[in-house]
C-alpha positions as CSV (number, residue, x, y, z in Angstrom):
1,M,88.1,76.3,298.5
2,A,88.1,76.5,294.6
3,D,91.3,75.6,292.8
4,F,92.3,79.0,291.3
5,A,95.3,79.0,288.9
6,P,95.6,82.2,286.9
7,N,97.4,82.2,283.5
8,D,100.8,83.7,283.2
9,R,101.0,87.2,281.7
10,T,102.7,87.4,278.3
11,A,106.3,88.6,278.9
12,P,107.1,92.0,277.3
13,T,109.6,92.2,274.4
14,M,112.9,93.3,275.8
15,I,115.2,95.9,274.2
16,S,118.8,95.8,275.2
17,G,121.0,98.9,275.0
18,V,120.1,102.2,273.2
19,R,116.6,102.2,271.8
20,G,116.3,102.5,268.0
21,H,113.2,103.2,266.0
22,E,113.4,99.9,264.3
23,Q,112.9,98.2,267.6
24,L,109.7,99.9,268.4
25,N,106.2,98.6,267.8
26,T,105.5,99.3,264.2
27,A,102.1,100.7,265.0
28,R,103.8,103.6,266.8
29,V,105.9,104.6,263.8
30,V,104.3,107.4,261.6
31,V,104.4,106.3,258.0
32,D,106.1,109.0,255.8
33,M,103.6,108.5,253.0
34,E,103.4,111.2,250.2
35,D,99.8,112.4,250.2
36,Q,99.3,111.7,246.5
37,I,99.0,108.6,244.5
38,L,101.1,108.6,241.3
39,L,99.1,107.5,238.3
40,Y,100.8,105.4,235.7
41,Q,100.7,107.1,232.2
42,P,98.1,109.8,233.0
43,E,98.2,110.8,229.3
44,A,98.1,107.6,227.3
45,T,95.5,108.6,224.7
46,P,97.0,110.9,222.0
47,L,94.5,109.8,219.3
48,M,91.5,110.9,221.4
49,T,93.3,114.1,222.4
50,L,94.4,115.1,218.9
51,T,91.1,114.3,217.2
52,G,89.3,116.4,219.8
53,K,91.7,119.3,219.2
54,M,91.9,119.1,215.4
55,R,88.2,118.8,214.6
56,R,85.0,119.3,216.4
57,K,83.4,116.2,217.8
58,R,80.5,114.9,215.8
59,Q,77.2,114.4,217.6
60,A,75.3,111.5,216.1
61,V,71.5,111.0,216.6
62,N,71.6,107.3,215.6
63,P,74.0,104.5,216.6
64,R,74.7,104.2,212.9
65,F,76.3,107.3,211.5
66,D,77.0,107.9,207.8
67,W,79.1,110.1,205.6
68,L,79.7,110.6,201.9
69,E,83.0,110.7,200.1
70,K,83.8,111.6,196.5
71,D,87.0,110.4,194.8
72,E,88.9,112.0,191.9
73,Y,87.8,111.4,188.3
74,P,89.5,108.2,187.0
75,R,91.7,109.3,184.1
76,G,93.8,106.1,183.5
77,L,93.1,103.7,180.6
78,D,94.9,100.4,180.2
79,V,95.8,99.2,176.6
80,T,94.9,95.5,176.1
81,A,96.1,95.0,172.4
82,A,98.9,96.4,170.2
83,A,98.1,98.9,167.5
84,D,100.1,100.5,164.8
85,S,100.8,104.2,164.6
86,D,98.1,104.7,161.9
87,D,95.4,102.6,163.5
88,T,92.2,104.5,164.3
89,S,91.1,102.3,167.2
90,I,92.8,101.1,170.3
91,S,91.6,98.3,172.7
92,I,91.4,99.1,176.4
93,T,90.1,97.4,179.5
94,A,86.3,97.0,179.1
95,G,84.4,99.6,181.0
96,Q,87.2,102.2,181.0
97,E,85.8,103.7,177.8
98,A,83.1,105.4,179.9
99,R,85.9,107.7,181.2
100,V,86.3,109.4,177.9
101,Y,84.1,110.8,175.1
102,A,84.2,112.3,171.6
103,G,86.5,115.3,172.0
104,A,88.7,113.9,174.7
105,V,92.4,113.8,174.2
106,V,94.4,110.9,175.7
107,I,98.1,110.8,176.2
108,N,100.2,107.6,175.8
109,L,102.4,107.9,178.9
110,R,105.2,105.8,177.3
111,T,105.5,107.7,174.0
112,G,103.9,111.0,174.8
113,E,101.6,110.8,171.8
114,N,98.4,112.9,172.0
115,I,95.4,111.1,170.6
116,L,92.0,112.7,169.9
117,V,89.0,110.4,170.6
118,G,86.2,110.4,168.1
119,G,84.0,107.7,169.7
120,T,83.9,104.8,172.0
121,S,82.4,101.3,172.3
122,S,82.8,98.5,174.9
123,G,86.6,98.1,175.4
124,T,87.5,100.3,172.4
125,L,88.5,103.9,171.6
126,S,87.5,104.6,168.0
127,S,87.5,107.2,165.2
128,L,90.9,108.3,166.6
129,T,93.0,111.1,165.2
130,R,96.5,110.0,165.9
131,G,99.6,112.0,166.5
132,I,98.1,115.4,167.5
133,G,100.9,117.9,167.0
134,G,103.2,115.1,165.7
135,G,104.8,112.0,167.2
136,A,102.4,109.2,166.3
137,G,103.8,105.9,167.4
138,D,102.9,102.2,167.9
139,V,100.9,101.3,170.9
140,Q,101.9,98.3,173.0
141,V,100.0,95.9,175.3
142,G,100.4,97.3,178.8
143,D,100.7,101.0,177.7
144,K,98.9,103.4,180.0
145,L,96.8,106.1,178.4
146,L,95.9,109.2,180.4
147,Y,92.7,111.2,179.7
148,G,94.3,114.6,180.0
149,F,91.9,117.2,178.6
150,S,89.3,117.9,175.9
151,A,89.4,119.8,172.6
152,Y,86.1,120.9,171.1
153,E,85.4,122.1,167.5
154,D,84.2,125.7,167.3
155,G,80.4,125.8,167.4
156,A,80.1,122.2,168.8
157,G,77.5,121.2,171.4
158,L,78.3,120.1,174.9
159,G,78.7,116.5,174.0
160,A,78.8,113.7,176.7
161,L,78.4,114.6,180.4
162,R,80.6,112.7,182.9
163,S,80.8,112.5,186.7
164,I,81.3,110.0,189.3
165,Q,79.0,108.6,192.0
166,E,79.6,109.5,195.7
167,F,80.6,106.7,198.1
168,N,78.5,106.1,201.2
169,F,80.4,105.0,204.3
170,Y,79.1,104.3,207.8
171,N,80.1,103.2,211.2
172,F,78.5,102.5,214.6
173,T,79.0,104.0,218.0
174,Q,80.0,101.5,220.7
175,I,78.9,101.4,224.3
176,V,82.0,101.3,226.5
177,R,81.4,101.0,230.3
178,T,83.9,100.9,233.2
179,P,82.2,100.2,236.5
180,F,83.9,100.4,239.9
181,G,82.6,100.3,243.5
182,F,83.3,100.7,247.2
183,T,81.9,99.3,250.4
184,G,80.2,101.6,252.9
185,R,83.2,101.5,255.2
186,D,85.7,102.1,252.5
187,L,83.9,105.4,251.6
188,Q,84.5,106.7,255.2
189,V,88.0,105.5,256.0
190,E,90.7,108.1,255.9
191,L,93.7,107.1,253.7
192,Y,97.0,108.5,252.6
193,G,96.6,110.1,249.2
194,G,92.9,111.0,249.8
195,R,89.7,109.0,250.1
196,D,89.6,105.8,248.1
197,E,86.7,106.9,246.0
198,M,88.5,110.1,244.9
199,T,91.8,108.4,243.9
200,E,90.2,105.4,242.3
201,T,87.9,107.6,240.2
202,K,90.9,109.4,238.7
203,W,92.6,106.0,238.0
204,Q,89.5,104.5,236.4
205,A,89.1,107.6,234.2
206,I,92.5,106.9,232.6
207,E,91.7,103.2,232.1
208,H,88.3,104.1,230.5
209,K,90.0,106.5,228.1
210,K,92.5,103.8,227.2
211,S,89.6,101.4,226.4
212,I,88.1,104.0,224.0
213,E,91.6,104.6,222.5
214,Y,91.9,100.8,221.8
215,V,88.4,100.9,220.2
216,M,89.4,103.8,217.9
217,A,92.6,102.1,217.0
218,F,91.7,98.4,216.6
219,G,87.9,98.1,216.7
220,K,86.0,96.4,213.8
221,R,82.6,97.4,212.7
222,H,80.0,94.8,213.5
223,S,76.4,94.5,214.8
224,I,74.7,91.8,216.8
225,T,71.0,91.7,217.3
226,G,69.8,90.0,220.5
227,T,67.2,91.4,222.8
228,H,68.7,94.8,221.8
229,Q,71.3,95.8,219.3
230,Q,75.0,95.5,220.2
231,T,77.2,97.5,218.0
232,F,81.0,97.7,217.4
233,T,82.9,100.6,215.9
234,D,85.5,100.5,213.1
235,G,89.0,101.7,214.2
236,I,91.8,103.2,212.1
237,D,93.7,99.9,211.6
238,N,90.7,98.2,210.0
239,R,89.8,101.3,207.9
240,I,93.3,101.7,206.4
241,V,93.2,99.4,203.4
242,T,95.2,101.1,200.6
243,N,98.4,102.2,202.2
244,R,99.6,99.3,204.4
245,W,103.4,98.8,204.5
246,N,104.9,95.6,205.8
247,V,108.5,96.4,206.6
248,S,109.4,93.0,207.8
249,G,112.7,91.9,206.2
250,T,113.3,95.4,204.8
251,T,116.5,97.3,205.5
252,L,115.1,100.5,206.8
253,S,116.9,103.8,206.2
254,E,116.1,107.5,205.9
255,R,115.8,107.0,202.1
256,A,113.3,104.2,202.6
257,F,111.3,106.3,205.0
258,I,111.2,109.3,202.5
259,E,110.1,106.9,199.7
260,F,107.3,105.8,202.0
261,L,106.3,109.5,202.6
262,E,106.4,110.2,198.8
263,V,103.3,108.1,198.5
264,S,101.6,108.4,201.9
265,M,101.9,112.2,202.1
266,K,100.1,112.7,198.8
267,W,96.4,112.6,199.7
268,G,94.1,114.4,202.0
269,K,93.9,117.9,203.4
270,G,97.1,117.3,205.2
271,G,98.8,116.0,202.1
272,N,101.3,117.8,200.0
273,Q,98.9,118.4,197.1
274,N,97.4,121.2,199.1
275,G,100.8,122.8,199.6
276,S,103.2,122.0,202.5
277,G,101.2,119.2,204.2
278,T,101.4,118.0,207.8
279,K,100.5,114.6,209.0
280,Y,101.0,112.8,212.4
281,L,102.9,109.6,212.9
282,L,101.6,107.9,216.0
283,C,104.1,105.3,216.7
284,S,105.6,103.0,219.3
285,S,108.8,103.7,221.1
286,R,110.6,101.2,218.9
287,W,109.7,103.2,215.8
288,L,110.8,106.4,217.5
289,T,114.2,104.8,218.2
290,E,114.5,103.7,214.6
291,I,113.6,107.1,213.1
292,N,115.8,109.0,215.6
293,G,118.7,106.8,214.5
294,W,118.4,108.3,210.9
295,V,117.4,111.9,211.5
296,G,117.7,112.6,215.2
297,D,119.8,115.7,214.8
298,R,117.2,117.2,212.4
299,L,114.2,116.6,214.6
300,R,112.6,119.7,216.1
301,Y,110.8,119.6,219.4
302,K,107.4,121.1,219.1
303,V,104.7,121.8,221.7
304,L,101.3,121.0,220.1
305,D,99.2,122.2,223.1
306,D,100.5,124.3,226.0
307,S,97.4,123.6,228.1
308,I,98.1,119.9,228.3
309,G,101.9,119.9,227.7
310,F,101.3,117.8,224.5
311,S,104.4,117.7,222.3
312,A,105.9,116.1,219.3
313,Q,109.1,115.8,217.3
314,E,108.8,117.4,213.9
315,F,110.5,116.0,210.8
316,N,110.6,118.2,207.8
317,S,110.7,115.9,204.8
318,P,110.8,116.8,201.1
319,H,107.1,115.7,200.9
320,G,105.8,117.6,203.9
321,N,106.0,117.8,207.7
322,V,105.6,114.7,209.9
323,E,104.8,115.2,213.6
324,L,106.3,112.2,215.5
325,I,104.2,111.3,218.5
326,R,104.7,108.4,220.9
327,W,101.5,106.3,221.2
328,P,101.8,104.4,224.5
329,L,99.0,102.0,223.5
330,L,101.3,100.5,220.8
331,D,104.2,99.8,223.3
332,Y,102.2,97.2,225.1
333,Y,101.3,94.7,222.4
334,H,102.0,96.3,219.0
335,P,105.6,97.7,219.2
336,D,106.1,97.0,215.5
337,R,103.4,99.4,214.5
338,A,103.1,103.1,213.4
339,Y,100.3,105.0,211.8
340,L,100.7,108.1,209.6
341,L,97.3,109.9,210.1
342,D,95.8,112.9,208.4
343,L,93.8,114.3,211.4
344,N,91.8,116.5,209.1
345,H,89.9,113.3,208.2
346,I,89.4,111.6,211.6
347,R,86.5,112.6,213.9
348,Y,85.5,111.5,217.4
349,V,81.7,110.7,217.3
350,Y,79.3,110.3,220.2
351,L,75.7,109.5,220.3
352,R,73.6,112.5,221.4
353,G,73.6,112.8,225.2
354,R,75.9,109.8,225.6
355,D,79.4,111.2,225.4
356,T,81.8,110.1,228.2
357,K,80.3,110.8,231.6
358,L,80.8,109.7,235.2
359,L,77.6,108.1,236.6
360,Y,77.1,107.8,240.3
361,D,75.1,105.4,242.5
362,R,74.6,102.5,240.0
363,Q,74.4,99.9,242.8
364,A,71.2,98.0,243.8
365,N,69.1,99.6,246.6
366,D,70.1,97.0,249.2
367,I,73.9,97.4,248.8
368,D,75.9,98.9,251.6
369,G,78.2,100.8,249.5
370,R,78.4,102.7,246.2
371,T,79.0,101.7,242.6
372,N,79.9,104.3,239.9
373,E,80.8,103.9,236.3
374,Y,82.3,105.8,233.4
375,F,80.0,105.5,230.4
376,S,80.6,106.3,226.7
377,D,78.6,105.6,223.5
378,V,81.2,106.6,221.0
379,G,82.8,105.8,217.7
380,S,85.3,107.1,215.1
381,Q,84.8,108.5,211.6
382,V,87.9,107.7,209.5
383,E,87.4,109.5,206.2
384,F,89.4,109.0,203.0
385,E,91.2,105.9,204.1
386,H,93.9,106.5,201.4
387,A,94.9,109.7,203.3
388,H,96.2,107.5,206.1
389,S,98.9,104.8,206.2
390,A,99.8,101.9,208.4
391,L,103.4,100.6,209.0
392,Y,104.0,97.3,210.7
393,G,106.4,94.4,210.9
394,L,109.3,96.4,212.4
395,N,111.8,93.9,214.0
């Protein structure tokens, strides 16, 4: 007879006393899971949102897109040599004589003297009539002359014609791709919060928008030619050259902030030269804390868009209105930064047929699953860089 020795059965887990749910097999306990996945910072891209609301998107038909700008007529002249009150010629920086002509009247900003120009040569105003209306005075090195207006003799011809050349600026669109995928089983498994493809697609959309926001903020224009062209777009930080304010080591105050606005609110359609201007300060939480410390009781809450619940705090300064908007992107790695932007001069640009879209089934044919991607071929058009300002270095 065979030697039969069965294995002992595993002893069951014993429960002593009154049964509690914590003593039960965890597989029996229904998980009280909210049927929604909360997404971190669902609206983290105010620059994309505002540029889309303020101006129509520009459709480009070439990865390189251009635009023209025309500056104001240059009216300042710098004196390079002293001259007496009766001298009929004044030396100025070479090349600046092209800004004036016979019949132009220049004003010495230090003395107020009006001077009629009779002719010019390289670095010289000549045949001058000094002291128009009285008040002729000596001219000093470093004096600033202002071309203010013209005064023609009755019956005179047109004289010299003057204008300035337009500036040509360009940027590139940049291909931004955010791929994500799922196995065949993952596509079918029921999950709390909805199917994995549905919830993951929402989350990836936010991250894709944040990538574009970083491009529009900190990208640098560049082009690499390999098998095909790889282009990079210029963001606002790189485009702002004139008005960059390093506040490191500065004692900040409301007065200092208003002095900053005195200069930075001047130019652009949103500037105060067109009346009561409005610009947008996209800033980190640290800057919001700093500014609220000065003017918190005078900030006015303002809803910019009811449809998306987009809001700002409005500061009415002597130089125009400033809409304070938290820019979550800066909180991560640039908490010392803030950007005062004239959104009349910033456009979101996309290459024709290649604005942001969700593309399905990007996987190879033999893959048991699905790969999708968010795809964008986009850039930014930051016009009149002197209409915008950058603040950085906040401790």
